[in-house]
N, C-alpha and C positions, 0 to 999 in steps of 0.2 A: 786833335786826338792825342791822348796821353801815350807817349812812347816807352814808358817804363815796362820792362819785360814782365814783371809780375801782373800788371794790369792787362797786358796783351794776352798773357797765358790764361787769365780768367775769362776773357772774352772768347778765346778759342774753346775753352771748356764749357762755356755756357750752353744750356739746352733749354730752348723755349718751352718745350713740352713738360719739362721738369720744374719750371719756374725757378731755375737756378743752375748750378753746375751739374754736369752729367752724372757726377759722383762726388759728393761734397768731401768725403774723407780723402779721396785721391787728389782732388783739386787743391786741398790744403797743402799737400806735399809738393804738387807741381808749382803752385805760385811761390811757395817758399824757396824751392830750387831755382826758379826763375829770378827771384830777387838776389840770390847769392851769385848767380851767373852775371846779372846786371852789375853788381858791385865789383866783381872780378874784372869785367870788361872796362869799367871805369878806373881800374887800378887801385880801388879802395880795399880789396881783399886779396891776399896772397897766401902762399903755402910755404911753411918752413918745417921740413922734416915731418910732413903729415899734419901739422897743426896750422889752423887758419890764423893769420895775423892781419891786423887792421893797419892800413897805411893812411896817415893824415888824421887830423882831428876836426876839421871843419865839417859842418853838416852838409848833406847832399841837397837839401831843399825839398826832399821827398820824405814825408813822415814814415812811410812804409820802409824805405831803405834805411833811414836813420835808426829805426827800431831794430832792424836786422844787424846793423853795424854794432849797436850796443850789445846785442846778444853775442856777437863774434869776439868782442873785446876780452872775454874771459878765457879764450884760447881753447878751442875745441876742434875736432875733425869735421870735415864737410858733412858726413852722414849724420852726425849728431846735430849739426846746425840745420839740416834739412827737416829733421823731426821736431826740433825745439820751437815751441810757441807757434806752431803752424796754424792752429785755430785762430789765434790773435791776428796773425798776418793775413789770413783770408778775410777776416772781418774788416781789417784796415783797408785792404784792397777794394772790397765792396764799397766802403765809405768813400774812398778816394774817387772811384768811378761815379758814384752817386753825386759827389760834389762837382764833378766835371760835367754832369748832365748826361752821362752815357748809360746810366743805370738807375732804375727806381727800385728801392728796397723796402720790403714790408716786414714787419715784425712777425715772429712765429705765431701761429694760431693758438698753440697750446704751450704749456710750461716747458715741455720737453721737445717741442717742435724745432724746426729750423727756419731761418730766414727765407723769404721768397724774393726773387729778383727778376726784373724784366729789362732787357736791353732796349733802350729808347729808340735807337736807329739800327734796324737789322742790317743795313748796308755796311756798317762798321765791321762787325765780325765777318761778313761775307768777303770784304776786301782783304781782311787779315788772313782768312782761310785761303784765298787766292794766292797771297804771298807765299804761304807755306807750301801750297800745292806746286808753285813754280820751283821752289827749292827742292821739292821731292822729285818732280818729274822733268826738270830742266835738263838740257843737253850739255850745259857747260860744266866745267870742273867744280867740284865741291869747294875748292879754294876761292872761287869767284862768288860764292853765296855770301851775302851779308852775314856777319857773325850773329846778329840778333835772330835772323830767320833760321839759320842753321841750329841755333839753340832751341828755338820754339819747335822746330821739326823734331829734334831729338827728344824733347820733353813730351810732345804730343804722342809720339810713337811709344815711348816708355810708359806713358799713362794709359795707353789703349783708348785714346779718344777717336772713335771710329768715324765720326763726322769729319775728321781732319785726315786721319790715316786709316783707311779701311783695311780689313784683313788681307784683301787681295793686293792692295798697294804695299802693305808691309812685306808681303812675300816677294812681290815683283821688284821692289826697290830696297831690299834689305841691305845691300852693299852701300847704297847712298846714305841710308839712315845711319848705318854703322860709321861711315866716314864723318858725317856731321857730328855724331856723338864723340868720335875720336878727336875732333878738332878742339874739344873742350880741354884736352890735355895740355894744349899750348898755354892755357890760363893757369891750370893747376892739375897735376895728375890725379889727385884725390877727388877733384870735382868731377872729372870724367867717370871715375869709379862710382861715385855717389849716384850719378845719373843712370849708369848702367844697372845699378843695384835697386833702382826705384821700384820695379815690379815686385821684388821680394819685400822691400820696405813697405809697400802698400798692403801686401798680404799680412805682414806683421802688425801694421797699424790697425787694420780692420779687425784683427784678433785681440786688440787691446794691449799690444806689446810695444807700441811705438812712441810712448811719451805724450806730452801735451803741447 
């Protein structure tokens, strides 16, 4: 299974009944944010006075992450990079999952339609949701949660993916979700702020104000 955070985020957001992500415009932002977090965890993205900087010149070996690295080279803030080229990143994630045999993708039925996708093995997202559920409901310290799982939990909660974090769980485990989101500040303060701002970014994007 592919362990890239952007791919894992897509699988968490996938809804079989919708033949694709639970909400495509929201998922665009979530997978883009997941890719940025992944690169920060790898030490490839850092923050300098609020500006994202790239560390190193070698490719990651992942075309999705390499594309995000190229976007970051121009020197922008985290919030800008979450919005930038998010549609392209989502399409690239779908293609990567399809190439790995984890997803089948069908072209839009109409000119203005959207792609349809099916997860080939339902047990894969089920296992992934169980990982995030353990991070959410576990008894251990948040510091003991793997960084990738904490990030996925923070993103799923920010994106309102109810199949992963129900409204009831969001209320019951608000402090734990907040702590997982806060852990992103260790990577970059602006990255934590960008994730906390995702609900408002999603509203703006759905209103046509979020860029491309």
